N, C-alpha and C positions, 0 to 999 in steps of 0.2 A: 504494500500500500504506500502511496506517495503522500508524504505529509503536506497538508494544504498550506501551512504557513511557509514552509520551505519553498513550495512551488510558487506561491504568490510573491515571495521575496525574489526568487529567481526571475520571475516574469517582470517584476518591477525593475530589477537590475538590468535586464536585457532591454526594457523599454528606455530606461535612462541611457543605456549604452547607445541605442539607436539615435536618440535625440542628440547625445553628445557627439556621435560620429558625424551627424549632419550639421550641427551648429557650433561644434566645439571651437573651431578656429575663430569664428566670429565673436563668440563669447570672450575668448582670450584677447581679441583685438580691442574690444571695449574695455576690458579690465586694464590692459597695458596702456591704452590711450589715456585712461584716467590717471594711472600711476606716473606716466611720462609728463602729463600736464602739471603734476605736483613738482616735478624736477625742473621744469622750464615753462614759464607762463606763455611762451610763444608757440608751444607745440600744437595747441588746438586752434590756432588762428586759421582762418580760411585759406590764406595764401600758403601756409605751411602744409595743410592737409592736401591742397591741390598739388603742391610740389611732390609730396609723397606719392600721390596717385600717378603723376607723370613719370616718376622714377620707377614705380612698380609695374607700369603697363607693359613694357617690353619683357620684363622678367615673368610677369603673369602669363603672357602669351606663350612664352617658351615652357612655362610650368604646365600649361594645358597639354602641350605635346609630350612633355616628359612624363606626365601622369599616365598617358595612354601607353607609353613604352614600359613604365614600371608595372602597370596593371598586367602586362603580358609576362612579367617575371624578368624583364630585361633592364638595361641601363644604357644611357647614351652619354659618354664623356666628351663627345666631339662637338657639342653645341657651341662652346666658346670659340673653338677654332673655326667653325662655320661662320659665326658672326664676324670674326676678324677677317677671314678670307673674303666674305661678302663685301665688307667695307673696302678692302684693298682692291678687289676686282671692280667694284662700282666706281671707285675713284679713278683708277687707271683708264677704264673705258670712257668715262666722261671727259677726262683730260685729253684723250686722243681723238674722241669723236665729237665732243661738244653736245651729244645727244643724251639727255637725262633719261628718257624712256628706255633707250638701248642699254644704258648703264644699269638701270634697275633690273631689267630683264637678265643681264649678264650676272648681276649679283644673286638674283633668285635662282639662276641655274646652278650656282655653287651649292645651295642647300638641296636642290633636287638631286644633283649628282652625288653629294655626300650621303644623303639619306638612302638613295638606292644602293650605294656601295655598302653601307651598314646593313641594310635589309638583306642583301644577298649574302654577305659574310655570315650573318647570324642565322638567316632562314634557310639558305641553300647549302652553305658549307658547314653549318652547325657549329660555328665558332662561339665560344662563350662571349656574351655581350660585352663584358668588361674588357676582354682582350681585343676584340674586334674594334670597339669604339676608342680604346686607348691608342690603337695604331692609327686610326684615322684622325684622332685628335693631334697626335704628334706630327703627322704628315701635313695636316691643314695649317697648323701653327707655323711650320716652316715655309709652306707655300705662300702664306699671307705676306711674309717679309720678302719672299722671292719676287713677288709682284712689285712691291714698293716698300721702302723703309721710311717714307716721309708722309706727312699729312697732305691731303689734297683738298682744296676748297674751291670757292667760286661757284657754288651750286646756285641754280635759279631760285628765286624767292618762293615760287609755288611748292618746290620740293622741301625747302626749309619749313614751310608752313605745316607740312605733314607732321613734323616733330615738335613744333612749338606753337602751332595755331590753337585757337580756342573756339568752342561752340558752346554758347550760353555759359561762358566763364569756366568751362571745364576743358581740360586738354584733349586734343583729338586722339592721341594714342589710347586714352582711357576708353573712348567709344570703340576703338578697334579691339581692345581687350574684351569688352563686353560682347562684341559680335563673335569673336573667335570662341569665347567661352560658351556662348549659347549654342553654336554649331556643334562643338564637341560634346556638350552636355546632351543634346538631342541624339547624337550618334551613340553615346554610351548608354543612355537610358531608354531610348525609344526605337532603336534599330537592331536588327538581327546581328549586324556587325559588332555592335557593342556587347551583346550577349556572348558572341563568340570570343571576343577579346578577354572578357572576364573568365570564361570557361578555360581558355588557354592558360591564363595566369593561375587559375585555381588548381588545375590538374592537367598538365600537358599531355600525359599519357591517355587520360580519358578523352580529351579533346581529339586526339589523333584517332582513337578507336571510334569516336562518333562520326568520323569522316570529314572533319574540318581540314581545310587546306592551310596548314600551319605556316609553311613558307610564305604564302601570299599574305596572311594576316601580319606576319612580322615585317614583310616588305612594306605593307601599308603604314604601320605605325612609325617605322624608322624614316620612311620617305616623308610622311607628314611632319614628323619632328624636325627633319632637316629643312623643309620648306619654311616652317615657322621660325626656325633659328635665322634663316636668311632674311625673312620678313622683318625680324627684329633688328638685324644688322642694318637694313635700310632705314628703319625708324630711328635708330641711334645716330646714323650718319646725318639724317635730317635734323635731329635734335641738337647735335654739336656743330652743325653747319660745316662739316668736313669729314673726310674718311681717314681712318688711321688703322694700320695693320695689327695693332695690339688692343683694339677696342673691346674685344671679347675675352681678354685674358682672365682666367679664373671664374668667369661668370657661371660655368657649368655647376660649380659647387653651390652657388646661391640658388640656381634653378632647381637642383635636386632637393635642397633644403626646403624650398617653397612647396614642392610637390609632396614631400614626405610629411612636413608639418601640416599640410592640408588634408592628410588622411590616406595617402598612397602607401600601400604596404610593400616593403622591399622584397618580400617573398612572392609578390604577385597576387592577382585575383581581387584586388581591392584598390579603389581610388575614387576621388571626388573632384570633378572639374572646378566647381566654384570653391571647393576647399583649397585647391591649388592657387586660385586667385587670392583668397584670403591669406594663404601662406606667403605669397609674393609681397602683399601689402605689409604683412607682419615683419618680414625680413627688412624691407625698406624703412619701416618704422624704427627698427633697431638702429639702422645706419643713420637715420635722420636725427634721432635723439643724441647719438654720439657726436654728430656734427654740431648740434646746438650746444652740447656741453663741452665741446673742444677736446674730446677724447681722441687719442692717436688712431689713425686709419688702420694700423695693423691689428688693433683690438677687434675691429669689425670681423676680420677673418677668423679670429679666435672664437668669437661668439657664434658665427655661422657654423663652425665645426661642432661646437657644443650643442647647438640647436639640432643638427642632424643626428647626433648621437642620442640625445634625449628623445627626439621624435621616433627614431627607430626602436628604441627601448620601449616607449609607450605603446607603439603599434604591436610589438611582440607580446606585451602584457595583455593588450586587448584581445589579440588572437587567442591566447591561452584561456582568457576568461570566457570567450565565446564557445570553447570546445565543450561538448556535452560530457557529463560525468562518465569516467571510464574510458573515454576515447584516447587513443594513442596520438602522440604529437608527431 
């Protein structure tokens, strides 16, 4: 016989767990925003909040793609190099041709090629995602500086507007983030493709037995992730009004942190798109309060690493909590 009190408590605990999984990062955003406002009275000013959203938008876009990759049980370390190489290619093509449209297309081709390469290495050749994307990360970082080792500017005003313009006093990249997040949310929650990605990350063997085309699924997520990284490279070039081959250095760790803090499980099978958006805002909030307080930049990297470790540990605890009694891990 099952004790009703225990059962009720378990149900209540699972209900709380579901609510926390859905809204947890947004609850923490409110809590930390309040705490940060006590540390600095400028933190909650509208101009500062808008600045945080502008900074978080490219990271949030990449975190959406990274969440899809992590859901499948993978990882993509190459996104920072893709951003850098996109910036370098965009700048060189614009300098040589004077055509901004062609430069953007060339930059986006970097992400397309990098994503397809990662997808084939992981999906077709069955290389571990860490090894495959570490290789493309190293190659991309070197190629970015091979294209150019200097900043290139002189972009047209309409292009710079994409990174610095406003619509109703809100930054344009923020609306781009909302659009990307909405599309990926619909894919993950309302399309068969999303269910297949979750199944792949939950149990790859069972997904293969069910007849799913695993190489194609992996090719999709890595290609999409590469394209989003290039898209963000374009946005960052527009925001700083120039291209620079080191613009994406170390950004992959911040993107992974945003995805994991937002609820993506590093073992696969779990992830939340709007949670990733919240994770990106959270990471940028940390960086912003450090800047307001005058803390040294290297401490931001320390905190990012700690956030990744804590988020992974919390996800592991949550996964163990959700296991039914007597189930093996």
